C-alpha positions as CSV (number, residue, x, y, z in Angstrom):
1,M,112.4,121.4,123.8
2,S,108.7,122.0,124.1
3,N,106.4,123.8,121.8
4,P,106.2,127.6,122.3
5,S,103.3,129.1,124.3
6,L,102.5,132.7,124.6
7,N,99.9,132.3,127.3
8,K,102.0,131.3,130.3
9,I,103.4,133.7,132.9
10,P,107.2,133.5,132.6
11,S,109.0,131.7,135.5
12,S,111.9,133.3,137.4
13,K,114.2,131.3,135.3
14,K,112.7,132.5,132.0
15,Q,112.6,136.1,133.2
16,L,116.3,135.8,134.2
17,Y,117.1,134.3,130.8
18,N,115.2,137.1,129.0
19,R,117.0,139.8,130.9
20,I,120.4,138.3,130.0
21,A,119.4,138.0,126.4
22,E,118.3,141.7,126.3
23,Q,121.4,143.0,128.0
24,G,123.8,140.9,126.0
25,V,126.5,140.3,128.6
26,V,125.8,140.7,132.3
27,S,127.3,140.0,135.8
28,K,125.7,138.4,138.7
29,A,125.7,141.7,140.6
30,E,123.8,143.4,137.9
31,L,121.2,140.6,138.0
32,L,120.9,140.8,141.8
33,A,120.1,144.5,141.4
34,A,117.4,143.7,138.9
35,F,115.6,140.8,140.5
36,S,114.2,140.0,144.0
37,L,116.3,136.9,144.4
38,T,118.7,135.9,147.1
39,S,122.3,135.5,146.1
40,S,122.1,131.7,146.6
41,S,118.9,131.4,144.5
42,L,120.4,133.4,141.7
43,T,123.6,131.3,141.8
44,R,121.6,128.1,141.6
45,L,119.6,129.3,138.6
46,L,122.7,130.6,136.8
47,D,124.6,127.3,137.4
48,E,121.5,125.3,136.3
49,M,121.3,127.3,133.0
50,V,125.0,126.9,132.3
51,A,124.7,123.2,132.9
52,E,121.8,123.1,130.5
53,K,123.8,125.1,127.9
54,L,121.3,127.9,127.9
55,L,124.0,130.2,129.1
56,I,127.7,130.5,128.7
57,M,130.3,132.2,130.9
58,S,131.9,134.8,128.7
59,G,134.9,135.9,130.7
60,L,135.4,138.2,133.7
61,G,134.3,141.7,134.2
62,P,136.3,144.6,135.7
63,S,137.1,144.4,139.4
64,N,135.7,146.9,142.0
65,G,138.3,146.0,144.5
66,G,137.6,142.3,145.0
67,R,137.5,139.3,142.7
68,R,136.6,140.0,139.1
69,P,132.9,139.0,138.4
70,I,131.9,136.2,136.1
71,L,130.0,137.5,133.0
72,Y,127.1,135.6,131.5
73,E,125.5,135.6,128.1
74,I,123.0,133.3,126.4
75,N,124.4,130.5,124.3
76,P,123.6,131.5,120.6
77,D,123.8,127.8,119.5
78,Y,121.4,126.3,122.0
79,G,118.7,126.3,119.4
80,Y,117.5,128.0,116.2
81,F,114.4,129.6,114.7
82,F,112.9,130.3,111.3
83,G,110.9,133.4,110.7
84,L,108.6,133.4,107.7
85,E,106.9,136.5,106.1
86,I,103.8,135.9,103.9
87,S,102.9,139.1,102.1
88,R,101.2,140.0,98.8
89,R,104.2,141.4,96.8
90,Y,107.2,139.8,98.5
91,S,107.7,137.0,101.0
92,S,110.8,136.2,103.1
93,L,112.4,133.4,105.1
94,G,115.0,134.0,107.8
95,F,117.0,131.7,110.0
96,F,118.1,132.9,113.4
97,D,120.2,131.7,116.4
98,M,119.2,132.3,120.0
99,K,120.6,135.9,119.9
100,M,118.4,136.7,116.9
101,N,121.4,136.9,114.7
102,P,120.3,136.3,111.1
103,K,122.2,133.3,109.7
104,S,120.4,133.2,106.4
105,L,117.8,135.3,104.7
106,I,116.0,134.9,101.4
107,R,113.3,137.0,99.7
108,W,111.2,136.4,96.7
109,R,108.4,138.0,94.7
110,M,104.9,136.6,95.0
111,D,103.4,136.0,91.6
112,E,100.4,134.2,90.0
113,A,102.2,130.9,90.3
114,M,102.8,131.1,94.1
115,T,99.7,129.2,95.3
116,P,99.8,127.9,98.9
117,H,101.0,124.5,97.6
118,Q,103.8,126.0,95.6
119,F,104.6,128.4,98.5
120,V,104.9,125.7,101.1
121,E,107.0,123.5,98.8
122,Y,109.3,126.4,98.1
123,V,109.7,127.3,101.8
124,S,110.2,123.6,102.8
125,N,113.0,123.1,100.2
126,N,114.7,126.3,101.4
127,I,114.5,125.2,105.0
128,R,116.2,121.9,104.1
129,S,118.9,123.7,102.1
130,I,119.6,126.2,104.9
131,L,119.9,123.5,107.6
132,L,122.2,121.5,105.3
133,D,124.3,124.6,104.5
134,H,124.8,125.3,108.3
135,N,125.1,121.6,109.2
136,I,122.3,121.9,111.7
137,D,119.9,119.0,112.5
138,R,116.2,119.7,112.2
139,S,115.7,118.6,115.8
140,R,117.6,121.7,117.0
141,V,115.1,124.1,115.4
142,I,112.6,125.2,118.0
143,G,109.9,126.5,115.7
144,I,108.8,128.5,112.7
145,G,107.2,131.9,113.4
146,V,104.9,133.0,110.6
147,G,104.0,136.6,110.1
148,A,101.2,136.9,107.5
149,V,98.7,139.3,106.1
150,G,95.2,139.0,107.6
151,P,92.6,138.3,108.4
152,L,93.8,135.4,110.5
153,D,92.8,132.8,113.1
154,R,96.0,132.9,115.1
155,E,94.9,130.2,117.6
156,K,94.2,127.7,114.8
157,G,97.0,128.9,112.6
158,I,94.8,129.7,109.6
159,I,95.0,132.5,107.0
160,L,91.3,133.2,106.4
161,Q,90.3,135.4,103.4
162,P,93.0,137.8,102.5
163,L,92.5,140.2,99.5
164,N,94.7,140.9,96.5
165,F,97.1,137.9,96.5
166,P,98.4,137.4,92.9
167,A,97.8,133.7,93.1
168,S,94.6,131.8,93.8
169,G,93.9,129.5,96.7
170,W,94.8,131.7,99.7
171,N,91.5,131.4,101.4
172,N,91.2,129.4,104.6
173,V,94.8,128.1,104.5
174,S,95.9,126.1,107.6
175,I,99.4,127.4,107.1
176,C,100.8,126.2,110.4
177,S,99.6,122.6,110.1
178,I,100.8,122.4,106.5
179,L,104.2,123.8,107.3
180,Q,104.6,121.4,110.3
181,E,103.5,118.4,108.2
182,E,106.0,119.3,105.4
183,T,109.0,120.3,107.6
184,G,108.5,118.5,110.9
185,I,108.9,121.8,112.7
186,P,106.1,123.3,114.8
187,A,104.8,126.6,113.5
188,Q,102.9,129.6,115.0
189,L,101.0,132.3,113.3
190,E,100.9,136.1,114.0
191,N,99.7,139.1,112.0
192,G,102.6,140.4,109.9
193,A,102.3,144.0,111.2
194,N,102.5,142.7,114.8
195,A,105.5,140.6,114.0
196,A,107.2,143.6,112.4
197,L,106.6,145.7,115.5
198,L,108.0,143.0,117.7
199,G,111.1,142.8,115.6
200,E,111.6,146.5,115.6
201,Q,111.2,146.8,119.3
202,W,113.8,144.2,119.8
203,A,116.2,146.0,117.5
204,M,115.6,149.2,119.5
205,R,115.5,147.6,123.0
206,S,118.2,149.8,124.3
207,E,115.7,152.7,124.0
208,N,113.3,150.9,126.4
209,L,110.3,151.9,124.2
210,Q,106.9,151.0,125.7
211,H,104.3,152.6,123.5
212,M,104.9,152.2,119.8
213,L,103.0,152.3,116.5
214,Y,103.8,150.5,113.3
215,V,102.2,151.4,110.0
216,H,102.9,149.7,106.7
217,A,101.7,151.3,103.5
218,G,101.9,148.9,100.5
219,V,99.3,147.0,98.6
220,G,97.1,147.8,101.6
221,L,97.5,149.5,104.9
222,R,98.6,147.5,108.0
223,S,99.2,148.6,111.5
224,A,100.2,147.4,114.9
225,M,100.2,149.0,118.3
226,M,102.3,148.3,121.4
227,S,101.3,149.5,124.9
228,Y,103.6,148.9,127.9
229,G,105.8,146.7,125.8
230,Q,102.9,144.3,124.8
231,I,101.3,144.0,121.4
232,V,97.6,145.2,121.5
233,H,95.5,142.4,120.1
234,G,91.9,143.0,119.2
235,S,89.0,140.5,119.6
236,I,89.5,139.5,116.0
237,D,92.6,139.3,113.8
238,M,91.4,141.3,110.9
239,E,93.8,143.2,108.7
240,G,93.3,146.6,107.1
241,S,91.0,148.3,109.6
242,I,93.3,151.3,109.7
243,G,92.8,151.4,105.9
244,Q,89.1,151.8,106.5
245,M,89.5,154.9,108.6
246,I,87.2,157.5,106.9
247,I,89.0,160.7,106.1
248,Q,86.6,162.1,103.4
249,M,82.9,161.5,103.7
250,D,82.2,161.8,100.0
251,G,85.4,160.2,98.9
252,P,86.1,157.3,96.6
253,R,85.7,153.6,97.3
254,L,88.5,151.2,96.5
255,H,87.5,148.4,94.1
256,D,83.8,148.5,95.2
257,H,84.5,147.3,98.7
258,G,85.2,148.9,102.1
259,N,84.2,152.4,103.2
260,Y,83.7,155.4,100.9
261,G,86.5,157.9,101.6
262,A,88.6,155.4,103.5
263,L,92.3,156.1,103.9
264,E,93.2,153.0,101.8
265,A,91.4,154.6,98.9
266,F,94.1,157.4,98.9
267,V,97.1,155.6,100.4
268,S,97.9,152.3,98.8
269,V,99.5,150.8,95.8
270,Q,96.0,149.9,94.5
271,A,94.8,153.5,95.1
272,L,97.6,155.0,93.0
273,E,97.1,152.5,90.2
274,S,93.4,153.1,90.2
275,K,93.7,156.8,90.1
276,A,96.4,156.7,87.4
277,R,94.3,154.4,85.2
278,S,91.3,156.6,85.6
279,H,93.3,159.7,84.6
280,A,94.8,157.8,81.7
281,K,91.3,157.1,80.3
282,L,90.8,160.9,80.4
283,G,93.9,161.3,78.1
284,R,96.7,162.0,80.6
285,T,98.9,159.0,79.6
286,D,101.4,161.4,78.0
287,M,102.3,162.8,81.4
288,L,103.6,159.4,82.4
289,N,105.7,158.9,79.2
290,I,104.3,155.4,78.9
291,G,103.5,155.5,75.2
292,Q,100.8,153.2,74.0
293,T,100.3,151.3,77.2
294,S,96.7,150.5,77.8
295,P,95.2,152.3,80.9
296,E,94.4,149.0,82.5
297,K,98.0,147.9,82.3
298,I,99.4,150.8,84.2
299,N,101.0,149.5,87.4
300,Y,102.8,150.7,90.4
301,D,106.2,149.9,89.1
302,M,105.5,152.3,86.1
303,L,104.3,155.0,88.5
304,L,107.3,154.6,90.7
305,H,109.7,154.8,87.8
306,A,108.1,158.0,86.6
307,F,108.3,159.4,90.1
308,S,112.0,158.6,90.3
309,Q,112.4,160.5,87.0
310,D,110.7,163.5,88.6
311,N,107.7,163.3,86.3
312,P,105.3,166.1,87.4
313,Y,102.2,164.0,87.2
314,A,103.7,161.1,89.2
315,R,105.1,163.5,91.8
316,E,101.7,165.0,92.2
317,L,100.1,161.6,92.6
318,F,102.6,160.4,95.3
319,M,102.6,163.7,97.2
320,Q,98.8,163.8,97.4
321,S,99.0,160.3,98.8
322,A,101.6,161.3,101.3
323,V,99.4,164.2,102.6
324,Y,96.5,161.8,103.1
325,F,98.8,159.4,104.8
326,G,99.9,162.1,107.2
327,I,96.3,162.9,108.1
328,G,95.7,159.2,108.9
329,L,98.8,159.2,111.1
330,A,97.7,162.3,112.9
331,N,94.4,160.6,113.8
332,L,96.3,157.6,115.2
333,I,98.6,159.8,117.2
334,N,95.6,161.7,118.6
335,V,94.1,158.5,119.9
336,F,97.2,156.5,121.0
337,H,100.0,159.0,121.8
338,P,102.9,156.7,121.0
339,Q,106.5,157.3,121.8
340,K,107.7,156.2,118.4
341,I,106.1,155.5,115.1
342,I,107.7,153.2,112.6
343,L,106.7,153.5,109.0
344,G,107.3,150.9,106.4
345,G,106.1,149.6,103.0
346,V,106.8,150.4,99.4
347,L,105.0,153.8,99.5
348,V,107.0,154.9,102.5
349,N,110.2,153.8,100.8
350,S,109.2,155.3,97.4
351,S,111.1,158.5,98.2
352,E,112.4,160.5,101.1
353,Q,110.0,163.3,100.0
354,F,107.0,161.0,100.6
355,Y,108.2,160.0,104.0
356,Q,109.0,163.5,105.2
357,T,105.8,165.0,103.8
358,A,103.7,162.4,105.7
359,I,105.6,163.2,108.9
360,E,105.1,166.9,108.5
361,I,101.4,166.6,107.9
362,A,101.0,164.2,110.8
363,Q,102.8,166.6,113.2
364,K,100.8,169.7,112.0
365,N,97.5,167.8,112.7
366,S,98.5,166.3,116.0
367,Y,96.4,167.9,118.7
368,Y,99.1,168.0,121.4
369,F,101.9,169.1,119.0
370,P,104.5,170.4,119.8
371,N,104.1,169.3,123.5
372,H,103.8,165.7,122.5
373,Q,106.1,164.8,119.6
374,P,106.5,161.1,118.9
375,S,109.7,160.3,117.0
376,F,109.4,158.8,113.5
377,S,111.6,156.1,112.0
378,K,111.7,153.7,109.0
379,G,112.9,151.2,111.6
380,E,116.2,149.4,112.2
381,L,115.3,146.1,110.4
382,K,113.1,147.5,107.6
383,E,112.4,144.6,105.2
384,E,113.7,142.1,107.7
385,A,111.3,143.2,110.5
386,V,108.6,140.7,109.9
387,V,110.8,137.6,109.7
388,T,112.8,138.7,112.7
389,G,109.7,139.5,114.8
390,S,108.1,136.1,113.7
391,A,111.2,134.2,114.9
392,L,111.3,136.3,118.1
393,M,107.7,135.4,118.8
394,I,108.8,131.7,119.0
395,W,111.8,132.7,121.1
396,R,109.6,134.6,123.6
397,G,107.2,131.7,123.9
398,M,109.8,129.1,124.3
399,E,109.7,127.1,127.6
400,I,113.1,126.6,129.3
C-alpha cells in the first residue's frame, strides 16, 4: 500500500471503487449506467478488485427476468485508518475500517501538561493499544489523518504558530514527521475545520450536497467551505480569518491582537470570558452566583453552568453572542450561498436557544432570504467529525 496523495487524478479503477464505497452495495448494471465503460472492461476491473480483496461479492440482487445480478461492496477489512484531531480544549483519536466505520474512539482534555511531546507519546501509546485490542498488525494501517487548528503548512505537515493552547511548545511542530517516527505509520495534515466538513459531507452523502459551509465556534472561530464537492483551500493555511470579519467598526479587540470589532471579539469562549471578567470588576459578580471568585478566575465552564441554571446575566451574555454569530453567518451566506451550513463547537452546543437564535438572525439578514434558504444542521457526526474527516482524507488519497 502506497502513501496517500491528494494531487493525482483518480484512475477509472479508483473512481469505480469510490462509487461502490459511496453507494454501499451496487450491481454491475448500476455501475455500467454510471460509467463510460464497456461491459468487458467493467467486468475486468471488478474481477481485478475482487482478486485484490478491495471488493467482496455480497450476494445476489433481485432478478428483472434473467439471472440475478451479483452485488459488490468494498471490503471493510482491506485496510485501516487513524483519524486524529488536535484542538485547544479537547483532542480525539479514531480508528476506522475501509467503510469509515469507527472501531475505536477516545477523547481527552487538553491541559497545561499536554505539550507536543506528551501529546505524541499519549497518541502513540493509544494507537498501539487499539491495534492490540483489535488484533491488527500495524502494516495494515494505511495512514494517520491529522486535523489540527491552524495556521498550518499542510505540505510539510507542520503546525505553525497556533494561539491559546493550554500547554507550551506548540509552535512550529512537525507533527506528521514526529507521528510517523513514533508509530511507523505515514501521517498527513489538514486544517481541522476542513476535515470536519469532509467528514460531515461523507455522513450526508445521500443528499448529494455540493456547496457547504462549516463554522465552529469555540475557543476561536474556524470555518471551511466546499464548492462542487471540493474543499476550498486558500493560498495560505491560516486559521481564524472568519473570526477577523469586522462587524462593528468601533468594537472591542480580543486580547490586544486582531481587528477591532472582529467577530471573534463577540463570539468565542475567550470573548465571553473577557466580557464577564470585565463586568465582574464593575461589581456584577453577584449576578453569576460565584461568590468570592476573583474576576480573573471566571472561566467558560462557570458561565455555561450559570446559563444552564437560567441565570439572567449569563443568558444575556450568551444570547448577545448568538446575535453577533448570526450576523457573521449572514455575511458568509451573502458571499457564498451554500446549500447547507453545519454549525459546531461549544458555543453552538451551549443550548438550543443559542443555536436557534443564531439561525434566526442569519436568515433575517441574508440578502436573498426567503428565496434562498440554506438548511442548517449541527451535523451528523458532531464531535466525531474531525477524526472521521481526517481518516477519510487518507482514504480518498489512497492509491489502489
